[in-house]
DODO-901975 format. One record per residue (C-alpha): residue number from 1; residue in one letter; y, z, x. Coordinates in nm, 4 decimals. Each point is the difference from the previous one (the first is absolute). Layout:
N
<site><i>NUM</i><aa>A</aa><y>Y</y><z>Z</z><x>X</x></site>
...
% end
This chain:
280
<site><i>1</i><aa>X</aa><y>8.6474</y><z>4.5320</z><x>5.0329</x></site>
<site><i>2</i><aa>X</aa><y>-0.2788</y><z>0.1961</z><x>-0.1277</x></site>
<site><i>3</i><aa>X</aa><y>-0.3760</y><z>-0.0421</z><x>0.0124</x></site>
<site><i>4</i><aa>X</aa><y>-0.1437</y><z>-0.2439</z><x>-0.2591</x></site>
<site><i>5</i><aa>X</aa><y>-0.3671</y><z>0.1790</z><x>-0.1010</x></site>
<site><i>6</i><aa>X</aa><y>-0.2537</y><z>-0.1282</z><x>-0.2230</x></site>
<site><i>7</i><aa>X</aa><y>-0.3149</y><z>0.1484</z><x>-0.1942</x></site>
<site><i>8</i><aa>X</aa><y>-0.2655</y><z>-0.1760</z><x>-0.1833</x></site>
<site><i>9</i><aa>X</aa><y>-0.2984</y><z>0.1049</z><x>-0.2508</x></site>
<site><i>10</i><aa>X</aa><y>-0.2238</y><z>-0.1821</z><x>-0.2422</x></site>
<site><i>11</i><aa>X</aa><y>-0.2875</y><z>0.1350</z><x>-0.2207</x></site>
<site><i>12</i><aa>X</aa><y>-0.1908</y><z>-0.1545</z><x>-0.2199</x></site>
<site><i>13</i><aa>X</aa><y>-0.0053</y><z>0.2824</z><x>-0.2693</x></site>
<site><i>14</i><aa>X</aa><y>-0.1511</y><z>0.1279</z><x>-0.2748</x></site>
<site><i>15</i><aa>X</aa><y>-0.1384</y><z>-0.3007</z><x>-0.1685</x></site>
<site><i>16</i><aa>X</aa><y>0.0055</y><z>-0.2390</z><x>0.1776</x></site>
<site><i>17</i><aa>X</aa><y>-0.3169</y><z>-0.1160</z><x>0.2047</x></site>
<site><i>18</i><aa>X</aa><y>0.2059</y><z>-0.2342</z><x>0.2257</x></site>
<site><i>19</i><aa>X</aa><y>0.2962</y><z>0.0159</z><x>0.1839</x></site>
<site><i>20</i><aa>X</aa><y>0.2282</y><z>-0.3305</z><x>-0.0668</x></site>
<site><i>21</i><aa>X</aa><y>0.3197</y><z>0.1346</z><x>0.1054</x></site>
<site><i>22</i><aa>X</aa><y>0.0920</y><z>-0.0550</z><x>0.3899</x></site>
<site><i>23</i><aa>X</aa><y>0.2930</y><z>0.1276</z><x>0.1904</x></site>
<site><i>24</i><aa>X</aa><y>0.1929</y><z>-0.0250</z><x>0.3016</x></site>
<site><i>25</i><aa>X</aa><y>0.2719</y><z>0.1218</z><x>0.2115</x></site>
<site><i>26</i><aa>X</aa><y>0.1338</y><z>-0.0464</z><x>0.4058</x></site>
<site><i>27</i><aa>X</aa><y>0.2573</y><z>-0.0617</z><x>0.2003</x></site>
<site><i>28</i><aa>X</aa><y>0.1245</y><z>-0.3530</z><x>0.1005</x></site>
<site><i>29</i><aa>X</aa><y>0.0869</y><z>-0.1323</z><x>0.3511</x></site>
<site><i>30</i><aa>X</aa><y>0.4099</y><z>0.1185</z><x>0.0405</x></site>
<site><i>31</i><aa>X</aa><y>-0.0312</y><z>0.3051</z><x>-0.2452</x></site>
<site><i>32</i><aa>X</aa><y>-0.0827</y><z>-0.1582</z><x>-0.3434</x></site>
<site><i>33</i><aa>X</aa><y>-0.2557</y><z>0.2235</z><x>-0.2266</x></site>
<site><i>34</i><aa>X</aa><y>-0.1605</y><z>-0.1762</z><x>-0.2692</x></site>
<site><i>35</i><aa>X</aa><y>-0.2462</y><z>0.1243</z><x>-0.2440</x></site>
<site><i>36</i><aa>X</aa><y>-0.2199</y><z>-0.2287</z><x>-0.3123</x></site>
<site><i>37</i><aa>X</aa><y>-0.1505</y><z>0.1796</z><x>-0.3252</x></site>
<site><i>38</i><aa>X</aa><y>-0.2612</y><z>-0.2668</z><x>-0.1597</x></site>
<site><i>39</i><aa>X</aa><y>-0.1841</y><z>0.0598</z><x>-0.3314</x></site>
<site><i>40</i><aa>X</aa><y>-0.2986</y><z>-0.2278</z><x>0.0157</x></site>
<site><i>41</i><aa>X</aa><y>-0.1973</y><z>-0.1611</z><x>-0.3326</x></site>
<site><i>42</i><aa>X</aa><y>-0.2094</y><z>-0.2130</z><x>-0.1210</x></site>
<site><i>43</i><aa>X</aa><y>-0.3254</y><z>0.1937</z><x>-0.0767</x></site>
<site><i>44</i><aa>X</aa><y>-0.3254</y><z>0.0935</z><x>0.2308</x></site>
<site><i>45</i><aa>X</aa><y>0.1394</y><z>-0.0534</z><x>0.3725</x></site>
<site><i>46</i><aa>X</aa><y>0.2835</y><z>-0.2390</z><x>-0.0614</x></site>
<site><i>47</i><aa>X</aa><y>0.2562</y><z>0.2075</z><x>-0.0428</x></site>
<site><i>48</i><aa>X</aa><y>-0.0898</y><z>0.1677</z><x>0.3554</x></site>
<site><i>49</i><aa>X</aa><y>-0.0106</y><z>-0.3198</z><x>0.1574</x></site>
<site><i>50</i><aa>X</aa><y>0.3795</y><z>-0.1605</z><x>-0.1425</x></site>
<site><i>51</i><aa>X</aa><y>0.1349</y><z>0.3301</z><x>0.0995</x></site>
<site><i>52</i><aa>X</aa><y>-0.0706</y><z>0.0340</z><x>0.3244</x></site>
<site><i>53</i><aa>X</aa><y>-0.0062</y><z>-0.3608</z><x>0.0626</x></site>
<site><i>54</i><aa>X</aa><y>0.3664</y><z>0.0012</z><x>-0.0968</x></site>
<site><i>55</i><aa>X</aa><y>0.1095</y><z>0.2994</z><x>0.2399</x></site>
<site><i>56</i><aa>X</aa><y>-0.1818</y><z>-0.1687</z><x>0.2861</x></site>
<site><i>57</i><aa>X</aa><y>0.1863</y><z>-0.3095</z><x>-0.0577</x></site>
<site><i>58</i><aa>X</aa><y>0.3751</y><z>0.1765</z><x>-0.0300</x></site>
<site><i>59</i><aa>X</aa><y>-0.1195</y><z>0.2558</z><x>0.3102</x></site>
<site><i>60</i><aa>X</aa><y>-0.0283</y><z>-0.3469</z><x>0.1822</x></site>
<site><i>61</i><aa>X</aa><y>0.3457</y><z>-0.1252</z><x>-0.1154</x></site>
<site><i>62</i><aa>X</aa><y>0.1602</y><z>0.3211</z><x>0.0369</x></site>
<site><i>63</i><aa>X</aa><y>-0.0606</y><z>0.0043</z><x>0.3670</x></site>
<site><i>64</i><aa>X</aa><y>0.1246</y><z>-0.3310</z><x>0.0336</x></site>
<site><i>65</i><aa>X</aa><y>0.3347</y><z>0.1056</z><x>-0.1475</x></site>
<site><i>66</i><aa>X</aa><y>0.3444</y><z>-0.0835</z><x>0.1681</x></site>
<site><i>67</i><aa>X</aa><y>0.2723</y><z>0.2671</z><x>0.0424</x></site>
<site><i>68</i><aa>X</aa><y>0.2657</y><z>-0.2648</z><x>0.0596</x></site>
<site><i>69</i><aa>X</aa><y>-0.0376</y><z>-0.1380</z><x>-0.3861</x></site>
<site><i>70</i><aa>X</aa><y>0.3245</y><z>-0.0040</z><x>-0.2611</x></site>
<site><i>71</i><aa>X</aa><y>-0.0124</y><z>0.2337</z><x>-0.3028</x></site>
<site><i>72</i><aa>X</aa><y>-0.1097</y><z>-0.3531</z><x>-0.2016</x></site>
<site><i>73</i><aa>X</aa><y>-0.2401</y><z>-0.1257</z><x>0.3072</x></site>
<site><i>74</i><aa>X</aa><y>-0.1860</y><z>0.3958</z><x>-0.0554</x></site>
<site><i>75</i><aa>X</aa><y>-0.0312</y><z>-0.0307</z><x>-0.3426</x></site>
<site><i>76</i><aa>X</aa><y>-0.1576</y><z>-0.3575</z><x>0.0321</x></site>
<site><i>77</i><aa>X</aa><y>-0.1973</y><z>0.1089</z><x>0.2063</x></site>
<site><i>78</i><aa>X</aa><y>-0.1153</y><z>0.2778</z><x>-0.1777</x></site>
<site><i>79</i><aa>X</aa><y>-0.0631</y><z>-0.2241</z><x>-0.2637</x></site>
<site><i>80</i><aa>X</aa><y>-0.1507</y><z>-0.2547</z><x>0.1831</x></site>
<site><i>81</i><aa>X</aa><y>-0.2820</y><z>0.2398</z><x>0.1632</x></site>
<site><i>82</i><aa>X</aa><y>-0.1019</y><z>0.1329</z><x>-0.3790</x></site>
<site><i>83</i><aa>X</aa><y>-0.0780</y><z>-0.3256</z><x>-0.1179</x></site>
<site><i>84</i><aa>X</aa><y>-0.2202</y><z>-0.1038</z><x>0.3496</x></site>
<site><i>85</i><aa>X</aa><y>-0.2046</y><z>0.3124</z><x>-0.1157</x></site>
<site><i>86</i><aa>X</aa><y>-0.0042</y><z>-0.0804</z><x>-0.3755</x></site>
<site><i>87</i><aa>X</aa><y>-0.1202</y><z>-0.3861</z><x>0.0909</x></site>
<site><i>88</i><aa>X</aa><y>-0.2697</y><z>0.1700</z><x>0.2260</x></site>
<site><i>89</i><aa>X</aa><y>-0.1323</y><z>0.2273</z><x>-0.3114</x></site>
<site><i>90</i><aa>X</aa><y>0.0310</y><z>-0.3546</z><x>-0.1991</x></site>
<site><i>91</i><aa>X</aa><y>-0.1589</y><z>-0.2151</z><x>0.1811</x></site>
<site><i>92</i><aa>X</aa><y>-0.3062</y><z>0.2389</z><x>0.0702</x></site>
<site><i>93</i><aa>X</aa><y>-0.0339</y><z>0.0745</z><x>-0.3334</x></site>
<site><i>94</i><aa>X</aa><y>0.0383</y><z>-0.3060</z><x>-0.0736</x></site>
<site><i>95</i><aa>X</aa><y>-0.3044</y><z>-0.1539</z><x>0.2498</x></site>
<site><i>96</i><aa>X</aa><y>-0.2206</y><z>0.3153</z><x>-0.1293</x></site>
<site><i>97</i><aa>X</aa><y>-0.1573</y><z>0.0306</z><x>-0.3629</x></site>
<site><i>98</i><aa>X</aa><y>-0.0016</y><z>0.3864</z><x>0.0471</x></site>
<site><i>99</i><aa>X</aa><y>0.3208</y><z>0.0284</z><x>0.1464</x></site>
<site><i>100</i><aa>X</aa><y>0.1254</y><z>-0.2094</z><x>-0.3311</x></site>
<site><i>101</i><aa>X</aa><y>0.3065</y><z>0.1193</z><x>-0.1310</x></site>
<site><i>102</i><aa>X</aa><y>0.0592</y><z>0.3646</z><x>0.2407</x></site>
<site><i>103</i><aa>X</aa><y>0.3544</y><z>0.0523</z><x>0.0920</x></site>
<site><i>104</i><aa>X</aa><y>0.1851</y><z>0.3434</z><x>0.1207</x></site>
<site><i>105</i><aa>X</aa><y>0.3334</y><z>0.1708</z><x>-0.0780</x></site>
<site><i>106</i><aa>X</aa><y>0.1920</y><z>0.0343</z><x>0.3296</x></site>
<site><i>107</i><aa>X</aa><y>0.2854</y><z>0.1751</z><x>0.1347</x></site>
<site><i>108</i><aa>X</aa><y>0.1317</y><z>-0.0154</z><x>0.3277</x></site>
<site><i>109</i><aa>X</aa><y>0.3165</y><z>0.1790</z><x>0.1987</x></site>
<site><i>110</i><aa>X</aa><y>0.1485</y><z>-0.1241</z><x>0.3460</x></site>
<site><i>111</i><aa>X</aa><y>0.2758</y><z>0.2331</z><x>0.0932</x></site>
<site><i>112</i><aa>X</aa><y>0.2295</y><z>0.0033</z><x>0.3385</x></site>
<site><i>113</i><aa>X</aa><y>0.2074</y><z>0.3191</z><x>0.0987</x></site>
<site><i>114</i><aa>X</aa><y>0.2848</y><z>-0.1120</z><x>-0.2742</x></site>
<site><i>115</i><aa>X</aa><y>-0.1866</y><z>-0.1663</z><x>-0.3002</x></site>
<site><i>116</i><aa>X</aa><y>-0.3458</y><z>-0.1607</z><x>-0.1144</x></site>
<site><i>117</i><aa>X</aa><y>-0.1383</y><z>-0.2998</z><x>-0.1840</x></site>
<site><i>118</i><aa>X</aa><y>-0.2292</y><z>0.0672</z><x>-0.2844</x></site>
<site><i>119</i><aa>X</aa><y>-0.2576</y><z>-0.2646</z><x>-0.1566</x></site>
<site><i>120</i><aa>X</aa><y>-0.1287</y><z>0.0313</z><x>-0.3151</x></site>
<site><i>121</i><aa>X</aa><y>-0.2465</y><z>-0.1621</z><x>-0.2599</x></site>
<site><i>122</i><aa>X</aa><y>-0.2381</y><z>0.2383</z><x>-0.2424</x></site>
<site><i>123</i><aa>X</aa><y>0.0295</y><z>0.3806</z><x>-0.1056</x></site>
<site><i>124</i><aa>X</aa><y>-0.0537</y><z>0.1399</z><x>0.3166</x></site>
<site><i>125</i><aa>X</aa><y>0.3425</y><z>0.1867</z><x>0.0994</x></site>
<site><i>126</i><aa>X</aa><y>0.2800</y><z>0.1031</z><x>0.2492</x></site>
<site><i>127</i><aa>X</aa><y>0.2605</y><z>0.3035</z><x>-0.0340</x></site>
<site><i>128</i><aa>X</aa><y>0.2279</y><z>0.1754</z><x>0.2031</x></site>
<site><i>129</i><aa>X</aa><y>0.0682</y><z>0.3264</z><x>0.0576</x></site>
<site><i>130</i><aa>X</aa><y>0.3500</y><z>0.0277</z><x>0.0690</x></site>
<site><i>131</i><aa>X</aa><y>0.2263</y><z>0.3801</z><x>-0.0148</x></site>
<site><i>132</i><aa>X</aa><y>-0.2551</y><z>0.1548</z><x>-0.2568</x></site>
<site><i>133</i><aa>X</aa><y>-0.0947</y><z>-0.3028</z><x>-0.1899</x></site>
<site><i>134</i><aa>X</aa><y>-0.2589</y><z>-0.2524</z><x>-0.0825</x></site>
<site><i>135</i><aa>X</aa><y>0.1212</y><z>-0.3006</z><x>-0.0649</x></site>
<site><i>136</i><aa>X</aa><y>-0.2277</y><z>-0.3335</z><x>-0.0820</x></site>
<site><i>137</i><aa>X</aa><y>0.0530</y><z>-0.3410</z><x>0.1578</x></site>
<site><i>138</i><aa>X</aa><y>-0.2944</y><z>-0.1713</z><x>-0.1350</x></site>
<site><i>139</i><aa>X</aa><y>0.0091</y><z>-0.1809</z><x>-0.3426</x></site>
<site><i>140</i><aa>X</aa><y>-0.3255</y><z>-0.0081</z><x>-0.1489</x></site>
<site><i>141</i><aa>X</aa><y>-0.1675</y><z>-0.2655</z><x>-0.0725</x></site>
<site><i>142</i><aa>X</aa><y>-0.1948</y><z>0.0600</z><x>-0.3298</x></site>
<site><i>143</i><aa>X</aa><y>-0.0401</y><z>-0.0593</z><x>-0.3618</x></site>
<site><i>144</i><aa>X</aa><y>0.1075</y><z>0.3278</z><x>-0.1248</x></site>
<site><i>145</i><aa>X</aa><y>0.3506</y><z>0.0234</z><x>0.2570</x></site>
<site><i>146</i><aa>X</aa><y>0.0919</y><z>-0.3103</z><x>-0.1837</x></site>
<site><i>147</i><aa>X</aa><y>-0.0428</y><z>0.0729</z><x>-0.3501</x></site>
<site><i>148</i><aa>X</aa><y>0.1842</y><z>0.3551</z><x>0.1226</x></site>
<site><i>149</i><aa>X</aa><y>0.2728</y><z>-0.2411</z><x>0.1357</x></site>
<site><i>150</i><aa>X</aa><y>0.0512</y><z>-0.1714</z><x>-0.3278</x></site>
<site><i>151</i><aa>X</aa><y>0.0393</y><z>0.3512</z><x>-0.1663</x></site>
<site><i>152</i><aa>X</aa><y>-0.3898</y><z>-0.0738</z><x>-0.2059</x></site>
<site><i>153</i><aa>X</aa><y>-0.0885</y><z>0.2972</z><x>0.2064</x></site>
<site><i>154</i><aa>X</aa><y>0.0833</y><z>0.3654</z><x>0.0572</x></site>
<site><i>155</i><aa>X</aa><y>0.0189</y><z>0.1152</z><x>0.3864</x></site>
<site><i>156</i><aa>X</aa><y>-0.2888</y><z>0.2648</z><x>-0.1747</x></site>
<site><i>157</i><aa>X</aa><y>-0.1716</y><z>-0.2884</z><x>-0.1694</x></site>
<site><i>158</i><aa>X</aa><y>-0.0028</y><z>-0.2226</z><x>0.3338</x></site>
<site><i>159</i><aa>X</aa><y>-0.1391</y><z>0.2875</z><x>0.1999</x></site>
<site><i>160</i><aa>X</aa><y>-0.2939</y><z>0.0633</z><x>-0.2416</x></site>
<site><i>161</i><aa>X</aa><y>-0.0690</y><z>-0.3595</z><x>-0.0979</x></site>
<site><i>162</i><aa>X</aa><y>-0.3975</y><z>-0.0873</z><x>-0.0281</x></site>
<site><i>163</i><aa>X</aa><y>0.1338</y><z>-0.3146</z><x>0.1665</x></site>
<site><i>164</i><aa>X</aa><y>0.2454</y><z>0.1296</z><x>0.2618</x></site>
<site><i>165</i><aa>X</aa><y>-0.1565</y><z>-0.1357</z><x>0.2709</x></site>
<site><i>166</i><aa>X</aa><y>-0.0273</y><z>-0.4033</z><x>-0.1037</x></site>
<site><i>167</i><aa>X</aa><y>0.2283</y><z>-0.1944</z><x>0.2489</x></site>
<site><i>168</i><aa>X</aa><y>0.2099</y><z>-0.2387</z><x>-0.0881</x></site>
<site><i>169</i><aa>X</aa><y>-0.0214</y><z>-0.1201</z><x>0.4024</x></site>
<site><i>170</i><aa>X</aa><y>-0.2290</y><z>0.0276</z><x>0.2762</x></site>
<site><i>171</i><aa>X</aa><y>-0.0937</y><z>-0.1110</z><x>0.3334</x></site>
<site><i>172</i><aa>X</aa><y>-0.2497</y><z>-0.2668</z><x>0.0943</x></site>
<site><i>173</i><aa>X</aa><y>-0.0881</y><z>-0.1211</z><x>-0.4038</x></site>
<site><i>174</i><aa>X</aa><y>0.2417</y><z>-0.2436</z><x>0.0048</x></site>
<site><i>175</i><aa>X</aa><y>0.1033</y><z>-0.3131</z><x>0.2763</x></site>
<site><i>176</i><aa>X</aa><y>0.3461</y><z>0.1351</z><x>-0.0665</x></site>
<site><i>177</i><aa>X</aa><y>0.1476</y><z>0.3307</z><x>-0.0756</x></site>
<site><i>178</i><aa>X</aa><y>0.3431</y><z>0.1143</z><x>-0.0646</x></site>
<site><i>179</i><aa>X</aa><y>0.0795</y><z>0.2867</z><x>0.3137</x></site>
<site><i>180</i><aa>X</aa><y>0.2854</y><z>0.2912</z><x>-0.0892</x></site>
<site><i>181</i><aa>X</aa><y>0.1760</y><z>0.0554</z><x>0.3488</x></site>
<site><i>182</i><aa>X</aa><y>0.2378</y><z>0.2701</z><x>0.0138</x></site>
<site><i>183</i><aa>X</aa><y>0.2351</y><z>0.1597</z><x>0.2856</x></site>
<site><i>184</i><aa>X</aa><y>0.0434</y><z>0.3440</z><x>0.0406</x></site>
<site><i>185</i><aa>X</aa><y>0.1894</y><z>0.2113</z><x>0.2310</x></site>
<site><i>186</i><aa>X</aa><y>-0.1895</y><z>0.2801</z><x>0.1722</x></site>
<site><i>187</i><aa>X</aa><y>0.1069</y><z>0.3052</z><x>0.2468</x></site>
<site><i>188</i><aa>X</aa><y>-0.0637</y><z>0.3123</z><x>0.1525</x></site>
<site><i>189</i><aa>X</aa><y>-0.1487</y><z>0.2490</z><x>-0.2930</x></site>
<site><i>190</i><aa>X</aa><y>-0.1260</y><z>-0.2986</z><x>-0.1595</x></site>
<site><i>191</i><aa>X</aa><y>-0.4183</y><z>-0.0090</z><x>-0.1197</x></site>
<site><i>192</i><aa>X</aa><y>-0.1343</y><z>-0.2928</z><x>-0.1425</x></site>
<site><i>193</i><aa>X</aa><y>-0.3154</y><z>0.0243</z><x>-0.2578</x></site>
<site><i>194</i><aa>X</aa><y>-0.2061</y><z>-0.2900</z><x>-0.0772</x></site>
<site><i>195</i><aa>X</aa><y>-0.3141</y><z>0.0422</z><x>-0.2055</x></site>
<site><i>196</i><aa>X</aa><y>-0.2275</y><z>-0.1624</z><x>-0.2080</x></site>
<site><i>197</i><aa>X</aa><y>-0.0047</y><z>0.0713</z><x>-0.3788</x></site>
<site><i>198</i><aa>X</aa><y>-0.2957</y><z>0.2562</z><x>0.0434</x></site>
<site><i>199</i><aa>X</aa><y>0.3162</y><z>0.2315</z><x>0.0833</x></site>
<site><i>200</i><aa>X</aa><y>0.2932</y><z>-0.0973</z><x>-0.1620</x></site>
<site><i>201</i><aa>X</aa><y>-0.2453</y><z>-0.0511</z><x>-0.2989</x></site>
<site><i>202</i><aa>X</aa><y>-0.1058</y><z>0.3632</z><x>-0.0163</x></site>
<site><i>203</i><aa>X</aa><y>0.2671</y><z>0.1914</z><x>0.1795</x></site>
<site><i>204</i><aa>X</aa><y>0.3069</y><z>0.0458</z><x>-0.1290</x></site>
<site><i>205</i><aa>X</aa><y>0.3701</y><z>-0.0599</z><x>0.1672</x></site>
<site><i>206</i><aa>X</aa><y>0.0518</y><z>0.4237</z><x>0.0069</x></site>
<site><i>207</i><aa>X</aa><y>-0.3323</y><z>0.0950</z><x>0.2086</x></site>
<site><i>208</i><aa>X</aa><y>0.0447</y><z>-0.3424</z><x>0.2122</x></site>
<site><i>209</i><aa>X</aa><y>0.3588</y><z>0.1412</z><x>0.0792</x></site>
<site><i>210</i><aa>X</aa><y>-0.0855</y><z>0.3650</z><x>0.0708</x></site>
<site><i>211</i><aa>X</aa><y>-0.2861</y><z>-0.1645</z><x>0.2347</x></site>
<site><i>212</i><aa>X</aa><y>0.2637</y><z>-0.2107</z><x>0.1950</x></site>
<site><i>213</i><aa>X</aa><y>0.2513</y><z>0.2554</z><x>0.0183</x></site>
<site><i>214</i><aa>X</aa><y>-0.2242</y><z>0.3180</z><x>0.0875</x></site>
<site><i>215</i><aa>X</aa><y>0.1449</y><z>0.1246</z><x>0.3457</x></site>
<site><i>216</i><aa>X</aa><y>-0.3909</y><z>0.1550</z><x>0.0775</x></site>
<site><i>217</i><aa>X</aa><y>-0.1372</y><z>-0.3166</z><x>-0.0006</x></site>
<site><i>218</i><aa>X</aa><y>-0.0061</y><z>-0.2403</z><x>0.2948</x></site>
<site><i>219</i><aa>X</aa><y>-0.0382</y><z>-0.4085</z><x>-0.1338</x></site>
<site><i>220</i><aa>X</aa><y>-0.3810</y><z>0.0443</z><x>0.0698</x></site>
<site><i>221</i><aa>X</aa><y>0.0124</y><z>0.2804</z><x>-0.2480</x></site>
<site><i>222</i><aa>X</aa><y>0.1829</y><z>-0.1792</z><x>-0.2645</x></site>
<site><i>223</i><aa>X</aa><y>-0.2368</y><z>-0.3247</z><x>-0.0088</x></site>
<site><i>224</i><aa>X</aa><y>-0.2978</y><z>0.2639</z><x>0.0217</x></site>
<site><i>225</i><aa>X</aa><y>0.1858</y><z>0.2168</z><x>-0.3318</x></site>
<site><i>226</i><aa>X</aa><y>0.0777</y><z>-0.3534</z><x>-0.1717</x></site>
<site><i>227</i><aa>X</aa><y>-0.3555</y><z>-0.0914</z><x>-0.0116</x></site>
<site><i>228</i><aa>X</aa><y>-0.1091</y><z>0.3542</z><x>-0.0908</x></site>
<site><i>229</i><aa>X</aa><y>0.2025</y><z>-0.0019</z><x>-0.2917</x></site>
<site><i>230</i><aa>X</aa><y>-0.0787</y><z>-0.3589</z><x>-0.1614</x></site>
<site><i>231</i><aa>X</aa><y>-0.3888</y><z>0.1151</z><x>0.0510</x></site>
<site><i>232</i><aa>X</aa><y>0.0870</y><z>0.3841</z><x>-0.1515</x></site>
<site><i>233</i><aa>X</aa><y>0.1734</y><z>-0.2247</z><x>-0.3030</x></site>
<site><i>234</i><aa>X</aa><y>-0.3595</y><z>-0.1865</z><x>-0.0300</x></site>
<site><i>235</i><aa>X</aa><y>-0.0374</y><z>-0.2305</z><x>0.2617</x></site>
<site><i>236</i><aa>X</aa><y>-0.0473</y><z>-0.2950</z><x>-0.2477</x></site>
<site><i>237</i><aa>X</aa><y>0.1116</y><z>-0.2743</z><x>0.2478</x></site>
<site><i>238</i><aa>X</aa><y>-0.0576</y><z>-0.0519</z><x>0.3491</x></site>
<site><i>239</i><aa>X</aa><y>0.3651</y><z>0.1509</z><x>0.1982</x></site>
<site><i>240</i><aa>X</aa><y>0.1804</y><z>-0.0906</z><x>0.3117</x></site>
<site><i>241</i><aa>X</aa><y>0.3369</y><z>0.1415</z><x>0.1195</x></site>
<site><i>242</i><aa>X</aa><y>0.1606</y><z>-0.1222</z><x>0.2834</x></site>
<site><i>243</i><aa>X</aa><y>0.3006</y><z>0.2045</z><x>0.1517</x></site>
<site><i>244</i><aa>X</aa><y>0.3010</y><z>-0.0803</z><x>0.2678</x></site>
<site><i>245</i><aa>X</aa><y>0.2066</y><z>0.2445</z><x>0.0935</x></site>
<site><i>246</i><aa>X</aa><y>0.3547</y><z>-0.0469</z><x>0.2113</x></site>
<site><i>247</i><aa>X</aa><y>-0.0047</y><z>0.3787</z><x>0.1269</x></site>
<site><i>248</i><aa>X</aa><y>0.3798</y><z>0.0258</z><x>0.1452</x></site>
<site><i>249</i><aa>X</aa><y>-0.0899</y><z>0.2501</z><x>0.2620</x></site>
<site><i>250</i><aa>X</aa><y>-0.2664</y><z>-0.1584</z><x>0.2155</x></site>
<site><i>251</i><aa>X</aa><y>0.0207</y><z>-0.3064</z><x>0.2490</x></site>
<site><i>252</i><aa>X</aa><y>-0.1973</y><z>-0.3000</z><x>-0.1123</x></site>
<site><i>253</i><aa>X</aa><y>-0.2915</y><z>-0.1417</z><x>0.1392</x></site>
<site><i>254</i><aa>X</aa><y>-0.3443</y><z>-0.1328</z><x>-0.0887</x></site>
<site><i>255</i><aa>X</aa><y>-0.1592</y><z>-0.3078</z><x>-0.0410</x></site>
<site><i>256</i><aa>X</aa><y>-0.3182</y><z>-0.1863</z><x>-0.1594</x></site>
<site><i>257</i><aa>X</aa><y>-0.1377</y><z>0.0847</z><x>-0.3397</x></site>
<site><i>258</i><aa>X</aa><y>-0.2192</y><z>0.1595</z><x>-0.2612</x></site>
<site><i>259</i><aa>X</aa><y>-0.2394</y><z>-0.1432</z><x>-0.2918</x></site>
<site><i>260</i><aa>X</aa><y>-0.2151</y><z>0.1601</z><x>-0.2544</x></site>
<site><i>261</i><aa>X</aa><y>-0.2287</y><z>-0.0100</z><x>-0.2709</x></site>
<site><i>262</i><aa>X</aa><y>-0.2616</y><z>0.2415</z><x>0.0629</x></site>
<site><i>263</i><aa>X</aa><y>-0.0715</y><z>0.2404</z><x>-0.2804</x></site>
<site><i>264</i><aa>X</aa><y>0.2698</y><z>0.2799</z><x>0.1850</x></site>
<site><i>265</i><aa>X</aa><y>0.2099</y><z>-0.3048</z><x>0.1521</x></site>
<site><i>266</i><aa>X</aa><y>0.1005</y><z>0.1711</z><x>0.3477</x></site>
<site><i>267</i><aa>X</aa><y>0.0081</y><z>-0.3062</z><x>0.1865</x></site>
<site><i>268</i><aa>X</aa><y>0.0096</y><z>-0.3194</z><x>-0.1114</x></site>
<site><i>269</i><aa>X</aa><y>0.1200</y><z>-0.2395</z><x>-0.3130</x></site>
<site><i>270</i><aa>X</aa><y>-0.0984</y><z>0.0898</z><x>-0.3561</x></site>
<site><i>271</i><aa>X</aa><y>-0.1107</y><z>-0.2024</z><x>-0.3369</x></site>
<site><i>272</i><aa>X</aa><y>0.0528</y><z>0.1366</z><x>-0.3898</x></site>
<site><i>273</i><aa>X</aa><y>-0.2681</y><z>-0.0268</z><x>-0.2503</x></site>
<site><i>274</i><aa>X</aa><y>0.0903</y><z>-0.3184</z><x>-0.2271</x></site>
<site><i>275</i><aa>X</aa><y>-0.1295</y><z>-0.1051</z><x>-0.3171</x></site>
<site><i>276</i><aa>X</aa><y>-0.0836</y><z>-0.2745</z><x>-0.1767</x></site>
<site><i>277</i><aa>X</aa><y>0.2937</y><z>-0.2844</z><x>-0.0245</x></site>
<site><i>278</i><aa>X</aa><y>0.3918</y><z>0.0791</z><x>0.1604</x></site>
<site><i>279</i><aa>X</aa><y>-0.0852</y><z>0.3353</z><x>-0.0191</x></site>
<site><i>280</i><aa>X</aa><y>0.0725</y><z>0.2377</z><x>0.2904</x></site>
% end
């Protein structure tokens, strides 16, 4: 069994003054690996609060994860812990006028040596890289994506649509929220990329794949390169990247976690620049 490694980077970008993204990567008891990216929204400071509260709640729940769960139980547990984070953000917003209507996207991954669970709300994404192929695991909860799925927009039109950041679903904006849960297989050689739309909205799939499959880069360097690509493309939003790599040649080990929100997000969690309404 190989070693699972992780890397995390975040940057405020070239336009925003506050980083409202929050990210976390770490290993849990029993050799489980986890990663989270959240992209906050809601105006001055509120998005930063929303993403931070969501990630803190999710990390606490992950640290209490039980290894003896069945497939259905684990999916239910993932859904419950995201609902708990939703409740924390929603209740905080309800009790403080400054935070009214704040919310956040979230994508969380939990992996063992054979498979993974992905929980998701909003337009932060999860990709799996395997055998030179980049596969999008999540489905954006955005108005533009809904129009594209109905055939009203082409993929090219959707990519450049002026309302492409308007969300149809977010964590914390309503008392109840629908949560997407996806189970994936996971094997040595695979890599997982979680990111805010500050990366996926600025850097195309070919550049993502080229970076993730570059044999001259280790995982930390890949995370750094991805952020650099987003900044070079304009850096219009906060950008956060969480990577998990299943190295087939190493022995497993390690524990703990890192979060990031700072300008370069080398450690810690990360928030992303939101906009008014349900836009992230």
